[in-house]
C-alpha positions in Angstrom: -33.5 -1.2 -9.3 -32.3 -1.9 -5.8 -29.2 -3.7 -7.2 -28.5 -0.7 -9.5 -28.8 1.7 -6.6 -26.5 -0.4 -4.4 -23.9 -0.7 -7.2 -24.1 3.1 -7.9 -23.7 3.9 -4.2 -20.8 1.5 -3.9 -19.0 3.1 -6.9 -19.6 6.6 -5.7 -18.5 5.9 -2.2 -15.4 4.0 -3.4 -14.5 7.0 -5.6 -14.9 9.4 -2.7 -12.9 7.4 -0.2 -10.2 6.7 -2.8 -9.9 10.5 -3.4 -9.9 11.0 0.4 -7.0 8.5 0.7 -5.1 10.3 -2.1 -5.5 13.7 -0.4 -4.2 12.4 2.9 -1.0 11.1 1.5 -0.4 14.1 -0.8 -0.9 16.7 2.0 2.4 16.1 3.9 4.3 15.8 0.6 3.0 19.1 -0.6 4.1 20.8 2.6 7.5 19.3 2.2 7.7 20.4 -1.4 6.7 23.9 -0.4 9.5 24.1 2.1 12.0 22.7 -0.4 10.8 25.2 -3.0 11.4 28.1 -0.6 14.9 26.7 0.2 15.7 26.4 -3.5 14.6 30.0 -4.2 16.8 31.3 -1.3 19.7 29.5 -3.0 18.7 30.9 -6.4 18.0 27.4 -7.7 15.1 26.1 -9.7 13.6 22.7 -9.3 12.6 21.3 -12.8 8.9 20.6 -13.5 9.7 17.1 -14.8 11.1 16.3 -11.3 7.7 17.2 -9.7 6.0 15.2 -12.4 8.1 12.1 -11.6 7.4 12.6 -7.9 3.6 12.8 -8.4 3.7 9.7 -10.5 5.4 7.9 -7.6 2.8 9.3 -5.1 -0.1 8.0 -7.3 1.7 4.7 -7.4 1.9 4.7 -3.6 -1.8 5.5 -3.4 -2.6 2.4 -5.4 -0.2 0.3 -3.3 -1.8 1.5 0.0 -5.3 0.9 -1.4 -4.5 -2.6 -2.7 -2.6 -3.8 0.4 -4.9 -2.2 2.9 -2.4 -0.5 5.2 -3.2 -0.3 8.9 -4.4 3.1 10.1 -4.7 5.0 13.4 -8.5 4.7 12.8 -8.1 0.9 13.0 -6.3 1.1 16.3 -9.0 3.3 17.7 -11.9 1.3 16.2 -10.7 -2.3 17.1 -10.8 -3.4 20.7 -7.6 -5.4 20.5 -4.5 -3.3 19.6 -3.0 -6.2 17.7 -5.6 -8.1 15.8 -3.9 -9.3 12.6 -2.4 -12.7 11.9 1.2 -13.3 10.8 3.4 -15.8 9.0 7.0 -16.0 10.1 8.0 -19.0 7.9 9.7 -17.8 4.7 8.6 -19.4 1.4 5.9 -21.2 3.2 3.1 -20.3 0.7 4.6 -19.7 -2.7 2.0 -19.2 -5.4 0.4 -16.5 -7.5 0.2 -14.2 -4.6 4.0 -14.2 -4.3 4.4 -13.4 -8.0 1.8 -10.6 -7.8 3.6 -9.1 -4.8 6.8 -9.0 -6.9 5.0 -7.3 -9.7 3.4 -4.8 -7.4 6.9 -3.4 -6.4 8.4 -3.4 -9.8 7.3 0.2 -10.5 9.0 1.4 -7.3 12.3 0.0 -8.6 11.8 1.7 -11.9 10.6 5.1 -10.6 13.3 5.8 -8.0 16.3 5.8 -10.4 14.3 7.7 -13.0 13.5 10.5 -10.6 16.6 10.8 -8.3 20.0 10.6 -9.9 21.7 10.0 -6.5 19.6 6.9 -6.0 20.8 4.9 -9.0 22.1 2.2 -6.8 20.7 -1.3 -6.4 21.4 -1.2 -2.7 19.5 2.1 -2.2 16.5 1.0 -4.2 16.4 -2.5 -2.6 16.6 -1.0 0.9 13.9 1.5 0.1 11.6 -1.3 -1.2 12.3 -3.4 1.9 11.5 -0.5 4.3 8.3 0.4 2.5 7.1 -3.2 2.5 8.2 -3.7 6.2 6.2 -0.6 7.1 3.1 -1.9 5.4 3.4 -5.3 6.9 3.9 -4.0 10.4 0.9 -1.6 10.0 -1.3 -4.6 9.0 -1.0 -6.0 12.5 -3.5 -3.3 13.6 -6.2 -3.9 11.0 -6.9 -7.6 11.2 -4.9 -8.4 8.0 -2.1 -10.9 7.7 1.5 -9.8 8.2 3.5 -12.2 6.0 7.2 -12.5 5.7 6.7 -13.9 2.2 5.1 -10.5 1.2 8.1 -8.7 2.5 10.5 -11.0 0.6 8.5 -10.7 -2.6 8.1 -6.9 -2.4 11.9 -6.5 -1.9 12.6 -8.8 -4.8 10.2 -6.7 -6.9 11.9 -3.4 -6.1 15.3 -5.0 -6.9 14.1 -6.5 -10.1 12.5 -3.1 -11.1 15.9 -1.4 -10.7 17.6 -4.1 -12.8 14.9 -3.6 -15.5 15.5 0.2 -15.5 19.3 -0.3 -15.7 19.0 -2.7 -18.6 16.6 -0.4 -20.5 18.9 2.6 -19.9 22.0 0.8 -21.2 20.1 -0.5 -24.2 18.6 2.9 -25.1 21.4 5.3 -24.2 24.4 3.0 -24.5 27.2 2.5 -22.1 28.4 5.9 -20.9 31.2 7.0 -18.6 30.1 6.9 -15.0 30.0 10.1 -13.1 32.2 10.8 -10.1 29.4 9.6 -7.8 29.3 6.2 -9.6 25.9 6.8 -11.3 25.0 7.4 -14.9 23.4 10.7 -15.9 19.6 10.7 -15.7 17.1 12.8 -17.8 15.1 13.7 -14.7 17.1 16.1 -12.6 16.6 16.9 -9.0 18.6 18.2 -6.0 20.2 14.8 -5.7 19.3 14.1 -2.0 20.2 10.5 -1.6 17.4 9.5 0.8 14.7 11.8 -0.5 12.6 8.8 -1.8 12.4 7.5 1.8 11.3 11.0 2.9 8.4 10.9 0.5 7.5 7.3 1.4 7.5 8.2 5.1 5.5 11.4 4.6 2.9 9.6 2.3 2.5 6.7 4.7 2.3 9.0 7.8 -0.4 11.2 6.1 -2.5 8.1 5.2 -1.9 6.5 8.7 -2.9 9.6 10.7 -5.4 11.4 8.5 -7.3 8.7 6.6 -10.4 7.3 8.3 -12.5 5.0 6.1 -15.0 4.5 8.8 -16.4 8.1 8.6 -20.0 8.0 7.4 
């Protein structure tokens, strides 16, 4: 019975803390969306519901990534005696293996989601840079929570985001056929938005900041 009780407690606590993490990364994004909604109404514009759906799918994806990678938090800095406590690997391709492959796979959805949601971001450069910056932010944060900061993770994540974009592009061409490029150099996308080129990075920054500053897994 003790094992059952321990398992039950672990499952319940994990569910509660997972929900807590999700709320912390959603909160800044909801505030941002509220401000953008007010601005859109002032300009007599309407943001499509499918755009919001795409954004929330990406935020849930980020929640999973933050949970799996174990990002560093302000709570870690406060809790640990040493400000910098994690290890690091500066030698690229030093430990290739299944972990490298899994890190590529983990960032594939990012490369797929960004061009689906933002029509101004259908550029391999934009998507790859976004993936690189997200991975770099995660790796730097891990210095503060006794996890390993690894250049191979950064490389694999960036490759994953780039590969995700290439998969999206290939699927789009196969399904929709080759269409005439728009004046901005990007094909038309079924999910419309305001077209802010760097908005994915805004959401990534807000989601990470919310989790970094507001999430505290050490609260009992």
